[in-house]
A tleap script that builds the chain and sets N, CA, C and O, in Angstrom:
source leaprc.protein.ff14SB
mol = sequence {
  NMET LYS ILE ILE ALA ALA LEU ILE LEU THR
  ALA LEU SER SER SER ALA LEU SER TYR GLN
  ALA VAL SER ILE ALA VAL ARG SER LEU LEU
  GLU SER GLY ASN THR ASP SER PHE VAL HIE
  VAL GLY ASN SER THR GLN SER GLU PHE ASN
  LYS ARG ARG SER ILE ALA SER SER CYS THR
  LEU ASN ILE LEU GLU GLY ASP ALA LYS GLN
  PRO ILE GLY ASP GLY SER ALA SER ASN HIE
  ALA LEU ILE ILE CYS PRO GLY PHE ARG ALA
  LEU GLY ILE ARG LEU LYS PRO GLU GLU SER
  GLY LYS TYR HIE ILE LEU GLY TYR TRP SER
  CGLN
}
set mol.1.N position { 52.638 -31.696 110.958 }
set mol.1.CA position { 52.954 -32.450 109.758 }
set mol.1.C position { 51.708 -32.658 108.891 }
set mol.1.O position { 51.782 -32.559 107.666 }
set mol.2.N position { 50.566 -32.944 109.521 }
set mol.2.CA position { 49.330 -33.136 108.768 }
set mol.2.C position { 48.910 -31.847 108.067 }
set mol.2.O position { 48.380 -31.890 106.957 }
set mol.3.N position { 49.143 -30.711 108.701 }
set mol.3.CA position { 48.779 -29.429 108.108 }
set mol.3.C position { 49.630 -29.178 106.858 }
set mol.3.O position { 49.118 -28.729 105.832 }
set mol.4.N position { 50.917 -29.466 106.949 }
set mol.4.CA position { 51.811 -29.275 105.813 }
set mol.4.C position { 51.397 -30.185 104.659 }
set mol.4.O position { 51.358 -29.757 103.505 }
set mol.5.N position { 51.089 -31.433 104.976 }
set mol.5.CA position { 50.655 -32.380 103.948 }
set mol.5.C position { 49.357 -31.901 103.301 }
set mol.5.O position { 49.192 -32.013 102.086 }
set mol.6.N position { 48.447 -31.375 104.095 }
set mol.6.CA position { 47.175 -30.874 103.570 }
set mol.6.C position { 47.405 -29.671 102.654 }
set mol.6.O position { 46.760 -29.552 101.612 }
set mol.7.N position { 48.320 -28.781 103.039 }
set mol.7.CA position { 48.629 -27.615 102.217 }
set mol.7.C position { 49.248 -28.024 100.888 }
set mol.7.O position { 48.912 -27.471 99.841 }
set mol.8.N position { 50.149 -28.991 100.938 }
set mol.8.CA position { 50.782 -29.481 99.709 }
set mol.8.C position { 49.734 -30.135 98.808 }
set mol.8.O position { 49.724 -29.900 97.599 }
set mol.9.N position { 48.864 -30.944 99.382 }
set mol.9.CA position { 47.814 -31.607 98.615 }
set mol.9.C position { 46.874 -30.579 97.993 }
set mol.9.O position { 46.469 -30.726 96.840 }
set mol.10.N position { 46.524 -29.538 98.751 }
set mol.10.CA position { 45.657 -28.486 98.226 }
set mol.10.C position { 46.323 -27.773 97.065 }
set mol.10.O position { 45.684 -27.514 96.045 }
set mol.11.N position { 47.603 -27.453 97.208 }
set mol.11.CA position { 48.337 -26.776 96.133 }
set mol.11.C position { 48.408 -27.661 94.895 }
set mol.11.O position { 48.209 -27.182 93.778 }
set mol.12.N position { 48.687 -28.935 95.083 }
set mol.12.CA position { 48.758 -29.857 93.959 }
set mol.12.C position { 47.403 -30.011 93.291 }
set mol.12.O position { 47.317 -30.054 92.064 }
set mol.13.N position { 46.343 -30.095 94.089 }
set mol.13.CA position { 45.000 -30.233 93.546 }
set mol.13.C position { 44.615 -28.985 92.762 }
set mol.13.O position { 44.020 -29.084 91.689 }
set mol.14.N position { 44.952 -27.811 93.292 }
set mol.14.CA position { 44.665 -26.559 92.614 }
set mol.14.C position { 45.415 -26.483 91.293 }
set mol.14.O position { 44.860 -26.058 90.280 }
set mol.15.N position { 46.664 -26.892 91.306 }
set mol.15.CA position { 47.479 -26.891 90.095 }
set mol.15.C position { 46.907 -27.869 89.068 }
set mol.15.O position { 46.846 -27.558 87.878 }
set mol.16.N position { 46.494 -29.038 89.526 }
set mol.16.CA position { 45.924 -30.051 88.632 }
set mol.16.C position { 44.608 -29.552 88.025 }
set mol.16.O position { 44.348 -29.770 86.842 }
set mol.17.N position { 43.777 -28.882 88.838 }
set mol.17.CA position { 42.522 -28.343 88.335 }
set mol.17.C position { 42.782 -27.246 87.310 }
set mol.17.O position { 42.102 -27.173 86.287 }
set mol.18.N position { 43.768 -26.392 87.586 }
set mol.18.CA position { 44.134 -25.329 86.664 }
set mol.18.C position { 44.612 -25.925 85.342 }
set mol.18.O position { 44.197 -25.481 84.271 }
set mol.19.N position { 45.472 -26.915 85.418 }
set mol.19.CA position { 45.980 -27.590 84.227 }
set mol.19.C position { 44.823 -28.183 83.433 }
set mol.19.O position { 44.765 -28.045 82.211 }
set mol.20.N position { 43.913 -28.835 84.126 }
set mol.20.CA position { 42.786 -29.479 83.463 }
set mol.20.C position { 41.883 -28.445 82.792 }
set mol.20.O position { 41.425 -28.653 81.668 }
set mol.21.N position { 41.625 -27.328 83.481 }
set mol.21.CA position { 40.764 -26.289 82.920 }
set mol.21.C position { 41.386 -25.680 81.667 }
set mol.21.O position { 40.696 -25.472 80.669 }
set mol.22.N position { 42.684 -25.395 81.715 }
set mol.22.CA position { 43.385 -24.843 80.546 }
set mol.22.C position { 43.358 -25.848 79.411 }
set mol.22.O position { 43.102 -25.486 78.262 }
set mol.23.N position { 43.618 -27.093 79.721 }
set mol.23.CA position { 43.639 -28.149 78.719 }
set mol.23.C position { 42.283 -28.281 78.030 }
set mol.23.O position { 42.216 -28.388 76.805 }
set mol.24.N position { 41.216 -28.275 78.801 }
set mol.24.CA position { 39.868 -28.398 78.238 }
set mol.24.C position { 39.553 -27.198 77.345 }
set mol.24.O position { 38.996 -27.361 76.259 }
set mol.25.N position { 39.906 -26.003 77.795 }
set mol.25.CA position { 39.628 -24.786 77.023 }
set mol.25.C position { 40.369 -24.796 75.687 }
set mol.25.O position { 39.780 -24.510 74.645 }
set mol.26.N position { 41.653 -25.125 75.718 }
set mol.26.CA position { 42.455 -25.125 74.490 }
set mol.26.C position { 42.010 -26.251 73.555 }
set mol.26.O position { 41.918 -26.052 72.344 }
set mol.27.N position { 41.740 -27.410 74.106 }
set mol.27.CA position { 41.286 -28.547 73.290 }
set mol.27.C position { 39.959 -28.211 72.605 }
set mol.27.O position { 39.763 -28.548 71.437 }
set mol.28.N position { 39.048 -27.552 73.324 }
set mol.28.CA position { 37.762 -27.173 72.758 }
set mol.28.C position { 37.935 -26.152 71.627 }
set mol.28.O position { 37.248 -26.230 70.609 }
set mol.29.N position { 38.837 -25.211 71.803 }
set mol.29.CA position { 39.127 -24.233 70.752 }
set mol.29.C position { 39.698 -24.943 69.525 }
set mol.29.O position { 39.327 -24.620 68.397 }
set mol.30.N position { 40.581 -25.889 69.731 }
set mol.30.CA position { 41.207 -26.626 68.643 }
set mol.30.C position { 40.203 -27.505 67.897 }
set mol.30.O position { 40.167 -27.506 66.666 }
set mol.31.N position { 39.399 -28.241 68.635 }
set mol.31.CA position { 38.516 -29.230 68.017 }
set mol.31.C position { 37.249 -28.640 67.404 }
set mol.31.O position { 36.783 -29.115 66.368 }
set mol.32.N position { 36.690 -27.610 68.035 }
set mol.32.CA position { 35.398 -27.104 67.556 }
set mol.32.C position { 35.359 -25.606 67.275 }
set mol.32.O position { 34.379 -25.099 66.729 }
set mol.33.N position { 36.427 -24.897 67.647 }
set mol.33.CA position { 36.419 -23.448 67.471 }
set mol.33.C position { 35.676 -22.728 68.581 }
set mol.33.O position { 35.439 -21.523 68.490 }
set mol.34.N position { 35.305 -23.453 69.627 }
set mol.34.CA position { 34.561 -22.882 70.744 }
set mol.34.C position { 35.439 -21.892 71.512 }
set mol.34.O position { 36.480 -22.264 72.054 }
set mol.35.N position { 35.014 -20.644 71.552 }
set mol.35.CA position { 35.777 -19.589 72.216 }
set mol.35.C position { 35.170 -19.173 73.555 }
set mol.35.O position { 35.587 -18.169 74.133 }
set mol.36.N position { 34.202 -19.922 74.050 }
set mol.36.CA position { 33.509 -19.560 75.296 }
set mol.36.C position { 34.440 -19.417 76.495 }
set mol.36.O position { 34.132 -18.656 77.413 }
set mol.37.N position { 35.548 -20.112 76.515 }
set mol.37.CA position { 36.467 -20.075 77.661 }
set mol.37.C position { 37.492 -18.951 77.566 }
set mol.37.O position { 38.369 -18.834 78.421 }
set mol.38.N position { 37.381 -18.118 76.520 }
set mol.38.CA position { 38.361 -17.071 76.301 }
set mol.38.C position { 37.707 -15.701 76.262 }
set mol.38.O position { 36.570 -15.548 75.816 }
set mol.39.N position { 38.450 -14.703 76.740 }
set mol.39.CA position { 37.965 -13.330 76.708 }
set mol.39.C position { 37.776 -12.898 75.261 }
set mol.39.O position { 36.751 -12.316 74.906 }
set mol.40.N position { 38.760 -13.183 74.439 }
set mol.40.CA position { 38.729 -12.812 73.022 }
set mol.40.C position { 39.742 -13.686 72.287 }
set mol.40.O position { 40.826 -13.969 72.797 }
set mol.41.N position { 39.378 -14.098 71.107 }
set mol.41.CA position { 40.317 -14.826 70.253 }
set mol.41.C position { 40.410 -14.039 68.951 }
set mol.41.O position { 39.441 -13.951 68.197 }
set mol.42.N position { 41.576 -13.476 68.697 }
set mol.42.CA position { 41.779 -12.675 67.496 }
set mol.42.C position { 41.656 -13.498 66.226 }
set mol.42.O position { 41.768 -14.723 66.250 }
set mol.43.N position { 41.426 -12.815 65.128 }
set mol.43.CA position { 41.238 -13.498 63.837 }
set mol.43.C position { 42.441 -14.332 63.439 }
set mol.43.O position { 42.276 -15.450 62.951 }
set mol.44.N position { 43.649 -13.815 63.636 }
set mol.44.CA position { 44.837 -14.572 63.225 }
set mol.44.C position { 45.040 -15.803 64.107 }
set mol.44.O position { 45.452 -16.857 63.622 }
set mol.45.N position { 44.750 -15.667 65.400 }
set mol.45.CA position { 44.853 -16.819 66.310 }
set mol.45.C position { 43.811 -17.864 65.926 }
set mol.45.O position { 44.119 -19.052 65.829 }
set mol.46.N position { 42.580 -17.415 65.708 }
set mol.46.CA position { 41.498 -18.321 65.311 }
set mol.46.C position { 41.854 -19.036 64.012 }
set mol.46.O position { 41.573 -20.225 63.861 }
set mol.47.N position { 42.462 -18.326 63.088 }
set mol.47.CA position { 42.860 -18.909 61.811 }
set mol.47.C position { 43.870 -20.047 61.998 }
set mol.47.O position { 43.767 -21.085 61.344 }
set mol.48.N position { 44.829 -19.852 62.879 }
set mol.48.CA position { 45.826 -20.898 63.149 }
set mol.48.C position { 45.168 -22.152 63.722 }
set mol.48.O position { 45.544 -23.268 63.362 }
set mol.49.N position { 44.192 -21.977 64.607 }
set mol.49.CA position { 43.463 -23.130 65.161 }
set mol.49.C position { 42.598 -23.775 64.089 }
set mol.49.O position { 42.525 -25.001 64.010 }
set mol.50.N position { 41.939 -22.964 63.258 }
set mol.50.CA position { 41.077 -23.494 62.196 }
set mol.50.C position { 41.852 -24.373 61.225 }
set mol.50.O position { 41.335 -25.394 60.770 }
set mol.51.N position { 43.079 -23.993 60.903 }
set mol.51.CA position { 43.910 -24.770 59.973 }
set mol.51.C position { 44.146 -26.188 60.484 }
set mol.51.O position { 44.325 -27.112 59.692 }
set mol.52.N position { 44.146 -26.359 61.794 }
set mol.52.CA position { 44.467 -27.651 62.415 }
set mol.52.C position { 43.214 -28.452 62.813 }
set mol.52.O position { 43.331 -29.590 63.266 }
set mol.53.N position { 42.042 -27.876 62.652 }
set mol.53.CA position { 40.808 -28.493 63.139 }
set mol.53.C position { 40.547 -29.862 62.537 }
set mol.53.O position { 40.121 -30.770 63.251 }
set mol.54.N position { 40.790 -30.037 61.252 }
set mol.54.CA position { 40.458 -31.308 60.601 }
set mol.54.C position { 41.300 -32.470 61.130 }
set mol.54.O position { 40.914 -33.629 60.978 }
set mol.55.N position { 42.439 -32.172 61.744 }
set mol.55.CA position { 43.279 -33.246 62.291 }
set mol.55.C position { 43.444 -33.102 63.806 }
set mol.55.O position { 44.391 -33.635 64.384 }
set mol.56.N position { 42.527 -32.388 64.440 }
set mol.56.CA position { 42.629 -32.095 65.873 }
set mol.56.C position { 42.826 -33.350 66.720 }
set mol.56.O position { 43.554 -33.317 67.712 }
set mol.57.N position { 42.193 -34.441 66.344 }
set mol.57.CA position { 42.322 -35.666 67.146 }
set mol.57.C position { 43.733 -36.242 67.080 }
set mol.57.O position { 44.110 -37.044 67.935 }
set mol.58.N position { 44.509 -35.849 66.089 }
set mol.58.CA position { 45.891 -36.323 65.961 }
set mol.58.C position { 46.901 -35.387 66.625 }
set mol.58.O position { 48.098 -35.671 66.653 }
set mol.59.N position { 46.412 -34.280 67.152 }
set mol.59.CA position { 47.301 -33.276 67.743 }
set mol.59.C position { 47.611 -33.591 69.202 }
set mol.59.O position { 46.782 -34.139 69.928 }
set mol.60.N position { 48.808 -33.236 69.605 }
set mol.60.CA position { 49.231 -33.371 70.995 }
set mol.60.C position { 49.191 -31.997 71.638 }
set mol.60.O position { 49.646 -31.011 71.057 }
set mol.61.N position { 48.644 -31.943 72.833 }
set mol.61.CA position { 48.533 -30.690 73.568 }
set mol.61.C position { 49.387 -30.773 74.822 }
set mol.61.O position { 49.187 -31.649 75.663 }
set mol.62.N position { 50.342 -29.854 74.944 }
set mol.62.CA position { 51.193 -29.790 76.132 }
set mol.62.C position { 50.940 -28.469 76.838 }
set mol.62.O position { 51.209 -27.402 76.285 }
set mol.63.N position { 50.423 -28.538 78.063 }
set mol.63.CA position { 50.188 -27.352 78.879 }
set mol.63.C position { 51.353 -27.234 79.852 }
set mol.63.O position { 51.664 -28.180 80.575 }
set mol.64.N position { 51.983 -26.089 79.869 }
set mol.64.CA position { 53.137 -25.869 80.731 }
set mol.64.C position { 52.864 -24.704 81.676 }
set mol.64.O position { 52.256 -23.709 81.283 }
set mol.65.N position { 53.313 -24.830 82.912 }
set mol.65.CA position { 53.136 -23.747 83.881 }
set mol.65.C position { 54.086 -22.614 83.579 }
set mol.65.O position { 55.199 -22.826 83.096 }
set mol.66.N position { 53.638 -21.413 83.866 }
set mol.66.CA position { 54.462 -20.237 83.662 }
set mol.66.C position { 54.435 -19.770 82.216 }
set mol.66.O position { 53.836 -20.396 81.342 }
set mol.67.N position { 55.096 -18.662 82.002 }
set mol.67.CA position { 55.146 -18.067 80.673 }
set mol.67.C position { 56.205 -18.759 79.821 }
set mol.67.O position { 57.086 -19.444 80.342 }
set mol.68.N position { 56.111 -18.574 78.531 }
set mol.68.CA position { 57.144 -19.058 77.618 }
set mol.68.C position { 58.425 -18.269 77.883 }
set mol.68.O position { 58.387 -17.145 78.384 }
set mol.69.N position { 59.538 -18.866 77.544 }
set mol.69.CA position { 60.827 -18.199 77.746 }
set mol.69.C position { 60.933 -16.960 76.859 }
set mol.69.O position { 60.329 -16.886 75.789 }
set mol.70.N position { 61.707 -16.005 77.327 }
set mol.70.CA position { 61.974 -14.819 76.516 }
set mol.70.C position { 62.730 -15.220 75.267 }
set mol.70.O position { 63.522 -16.159 75.355 }
set mol.71.N position { 62.571 -14.631 74.176 }
set mol.71.CA position { 61.916 -13.352 73.952 }
set mol.71.C position { 60.417 -13.462 73.677 }
set mol.71.O position { 59.759 -12.442 73.472 }
set mol.72.N position { 59.864 -14.680 73.668 }
set mol.72.CA position { 58.429 -14.839 73.405 }
set mol.72.C position { 57.611 -14.362 74.599 }
set mol.72.O position { 56.699 -13.550 74.439 }
set mol.73.N position { 57.926 -14.855 75.786 }
set mol.73.CA position { 57.188 -14.488 76.981 }
set mol.73.C position { 57.837 -13.336 77.722 }
set mol.73.O position { 59.028 -13.061 77.579 }
set mol.74.N position { 57.004 -12.666 78.528 }
set mol.74.CA position { 57.511 -11.566 79.337 }
set mol.74.C position { 57.214 -11.772 80.825 }
set mol.74.O position { 57.379 -10.859 81.635 }
set mol.75.N position { 56.773 -12.992 81.170 }
set mol.75.CA position { 56.478 -13.305 82.566 }
set mol.75.C position { 55.048 -13.034 82.986 }
set mol.75.O position { 54.695 -13.293 84.136 }
set mol.76.N position { 54.218 -12.525 82.098 }
set mol.76.CA position { 52.849 -12.176 82.480 }
set mol.76.C position { 51.841 -13.317 82.304 }
set mol.76.O position { 50.720 -13.221 82.804 }
set mol.77.N position { 52.210 -14.375 81.615 }
set mol.77.CA position { 51.297 -15.508 81.421 }
set mol.77.C position { 51.443 -16.499 82.570 }
set mol.77.O position { 52.540 -16.700 83.092 }
set mol.78.N position { 50.339 -17.110 82.957 }
set mol.78.CA position { 50.375 -18.125 84.013 }
set mol.78.C position { 50.677 -19.503 83.433 }
set mol.78.O position { 51.210 -20.373 84.121 }
set mol.79.N position { 50.332 -19.693 82.161 }
set mol.79.CA position { 50.559 -20.947 81.459 }
set mol.79.C position { 50.856 -20.655 80.005 }
set mol.79.O position { 50.529 -19.590 79.481 }
set mol.80.N position { 51.475 -21.613 79.376 }
set mol.80.CA position { 51.551 -21.570 77.921 }
set mol.80.C position { 51.307 -22.986 77.417 }
set mol.80.O position { 51.571 -23.967 78.112 }
set mol.81.N position { 50.804 -23.064 76.209 }
set mol.81.CA position { 50.448 -24.354 75.629 }
set mol.81.C position { 51.157 -24.522 74.302 }
set mol.81.O position { 51.326 -23.567 73.543 }
set mol.82.N position { 51.568 -25.742 74.035 }
set mol.82.CA position { 52.131 -26.091 72.734 }
set mol.82.C position { 51.204 -27.112 72.088 }
set mol.82.O position { 50.895 -28.149 72.675 }
set mol.83.N position { 50.772 -26.806 70.882 }
set mol.83.CA position { 49.896 -27.689 70.139 }
set mol.83.C position { 50.718 -28.240 68.976 }
set mol.83.O position { 51.183 -27.487 68.121 }
set mol.84.N position { 50.887 -29.544 68.957 }
set mol.84.CA position { 51.720 -30.188 67.946 }
set mol.84.C position { 50.830 -31.082 67.084 }
set mol.84.O position { 50.260 -32.064 67.560 }
set mol.85.N position { 50.725 -30.724 65.819 }
set mol.85.CA position { 49.869 -31.448 64.885 }
set mol.85.C position { 50.701 -31.927 63.693 }
set mol.85.O position { 51.551 -31.186 63.198 }
set mol.86.N position { 50.466 -33.156 63.230 }
set mol.86.CA position { 51.198 -33.667 62.069 }
set mol.86.C position { 51.007 -32.753 60.853 }
set mol.86.O position { 49.890 -32.344 60.536 }
set mol.87.N position { 52.112 -32.445 60.186 }
set mol.87.CA position { 52.051 -31.637 58.983 }
set mol.87.C position { 52.044 -30.133 59.217 }
set mol.87.O position { 51.981 -29.361 58.260 }
set mol.88.N position { 52.108 -29.711 60.461 }
set mol.88.CA position { 52.107 -28.289 60.802 }
set mol.88.C position { 53.267 -27.969 61.731 }
set mol.88.O position { 53.773 -28.836 62.445 }
set mol.89.N position { 53.672 -26.724 61.707 }
set mol.89.CA position { 54.632 -26.266 62.706 }
set mol.89.C position { 53.925 -26.228 64.058 }
set mol.89.O position { 52.720 -25.984 64.122 }
set mol.90.N position { 54.665 -26.466 65.133 }
set mol.90.CA position { 54.072 -26.410 66.471 }
set mol.90.C position { 53.520 -25.012 66.708 }
set mol.90.O position { 54.124 -24.018 66.305 }
set mol.91.N position { 52.376 -24.946 67.359 }
set mol.91.CA position { 51.715 -23.686 67.672 }
set mol.91.C position { 51.753 -23.490 69.190 }
set mol.91.O position { 51.354 -24.377 69.944 }
set mol.92.N position { 52.224 -22.353 69.622 }
set mol.92.CA position { 52.261 -22.040 71.045 }
set mol.92.C position { 51.344 -20.876 71.360 }
set mol.92.O position { 51.216 -19.949 70.560 }
set mol.93.N position { 50.698 -20.917 72.529 }
set mol.93.CA position { 49.892 -19.786 72.973 }
set mol.93.C position { 50.219 -19.495 74.435 }
set mol.93.O position { 50.489 -20.406 75.218 }
set mol.94.N position { 50.189 -18.232 74.782 }
set mol.94.CA position { 50.432 -17.768 76.152 }
set mol.94.C position { 49.082 -17.408 76.766 }
set mol.94.O position { 48.288 -16.693 76.154 }
set mol.95.N position { 48.822 -17.906 77.979 }
set mol.95.CA position { 47.506 -17.760 78.600 }
set mol.95.C position { 47.576 -17.128 79.982 }
set mol.95.O position { 48.513 -17.353 80.748 }
set mol.96.N position { 46.568 -16.340 80.270 }
set mol.96.CA position { 46.445 -15.729 81.594 }
set mol.96.C position { 44.974 -15.803 82.009 }
set mol.96.O position { 44.103 -15.373 81.254 }
set mol.97.N position { 44.683 -16.346 83.205 }
set mol.97.CA position { 43.295 -16.408 83.646 }
set mol.97.C position { 42.784 -15.019 84.038 }
set mol.97.O position { 43.535 -14.195 84.559 }
set mol.98.N position { 41.526 -14.781 83.786 }
set mol.98.CA position { 40.874 -13.535 84.164 }
set mol.98.C position { 39.927 -13.808 85.333 }
set mol.98.O position { 39.565 -14.958 85.581 }
set mol.99.N position { 39.531 -12.772 86.042 }
set mol.99.CA position { 38.618 -12.936 87.171 }
set mol.99.C position { 37.290 -13.548 86.755 }
set mol.99.O position { 36.612 -14.176 87.569 }
set mol.100.N position { 36.919 -13.372 85.504 }
set mol.100.CA position { 35.649 -13.904 84.993 }
set mol.100.C position { 35.672 -15.426 84.875 }
set mol.100.O position { 34.638 -16.051 84.638 }
set mol.101.N position { 36.877 -16.030 85.044 }
set mol.101.CA position { 37.008 -17.468 84.869 }
set mol.101.C position { 37.414 -17.844 83.455 }
set mol.101.O position { 37.650 -19.015 83.155 }
set mol.102.N position { 37.493 -16.843 82.591 }
set mol.102.CA position { 37.923 -17.085 81.219 }
set mol.102.C position { 39.426 -16.846 81.119 }
set mol.102.O position { 40.052 -16.346 82.054 }
set mol.103.N position { 39.989 -17.207 79.981 }
set mol.103.CA position { 41.415 -17.021 79.732 }
set mol.103.C position { 41.635 -15.934 78.693 }
set mol.103.O position { 40.860 -15.775 77.750 }
set mol.104.N position { 42.694 -15.207 78.892 }
set mol.104.CA position { 43.120 -14.207 77.926 }
set mol.104.C position { 44.319 -14.794 77.184 }
set mol.104.O position { 45.290 -15.220 77.809 }
set mol.105.N position { 44.253 -14.817 75.856 }
set mol.105.CA position { 45.384 -15.271 75.062 }
set mol.105.C position { 46.286 -14.055 74.845 }
set mol.105.O position { 45.932 -13.115 74.133 }
set mol.106.N position { 47.452 -14.100 75.472 }
set mol.106.CA position { 48.364 -12.966 75.411 }
set mol.106.C position { 49.163 -12.922 74.117 }
set mol.106.O position { 49.714 -11.880 73.761 }
set mol.107.N position { 49.229 -14.032 73.420 }
set mol.107.CA position { 49.934 -14.080 72.150 }
set mol.107.C position { 50.119 -15.516 71.700 }
set mol.107.O position { 49.898 -16.457 72.463 }
set mol.108.N position { 50.525 -15.670 70.457 }
set mol.108.CA position { 50.808 -17.010 69.932 }
set mol.108.C position { 52.043 -16.939 69.059 }
set mol.108.O position { 52.453 -15.866 68.616 }
set mol.109.N position { 52.620 -18.087 68.824 }
set mol.109.CA position { 53.806 -18.208 67.961 }
set mol.109.C position { 53.847 -19.604 67.378 }
set mol.109.O position { 53.180 -20.516 67.868 }
set mol.110.N position { 54.632 -19.765 66.331 }
set mol.110.CA position { 54.830 -21.110 65.784 }
set mol.110.C position { 56.317 -21.394 65.739 }
set mol.110.O position { 57.133 -20.481 65.608 }
set mol.111.N position { 56.667 -22.677 65.850 }
set mol.111.CA position { 58.070 -23.091 65.873 }
set mol.111.C position { 58.341 -24.040 64.728 }
set mol.111.O position { 59.468 -24.508 64.568 }
savepdb mol mol.pdb
quit
C-alpha cells in the first residue's frame, strides 16, 4: 500500500511540476516576450503574444493536460494552454516538451 501511495504521489508531483514549468514558460512569453523556454516561436505566434503584452497582468492562463480537441489538435501535444485577456479573443497554443527541456509550440488558434 505504501508503494502504491508513493507512486501516486510521484505521478502527481511530476504532473504538478510539468504544469508549473509550462505555466512559467507561457507566462514569461506573454509578459516579456522571453522565448528561452521554447525551441522556436514563429513570427505570427510572437505577434499574437505581443498584442496582449500591455495587459498581460490582466490575462488568465489555463494550462490543460493533453492536446486540444480535434480538429485543432491531433494528439501530439502533451499540453495546451488558453490565454484569456480582456478585449481579445482567447488564444490557445499546443505544446510538446523536447529532450532539451524546452517546449515546441505545435500551433496556435484563437476562439
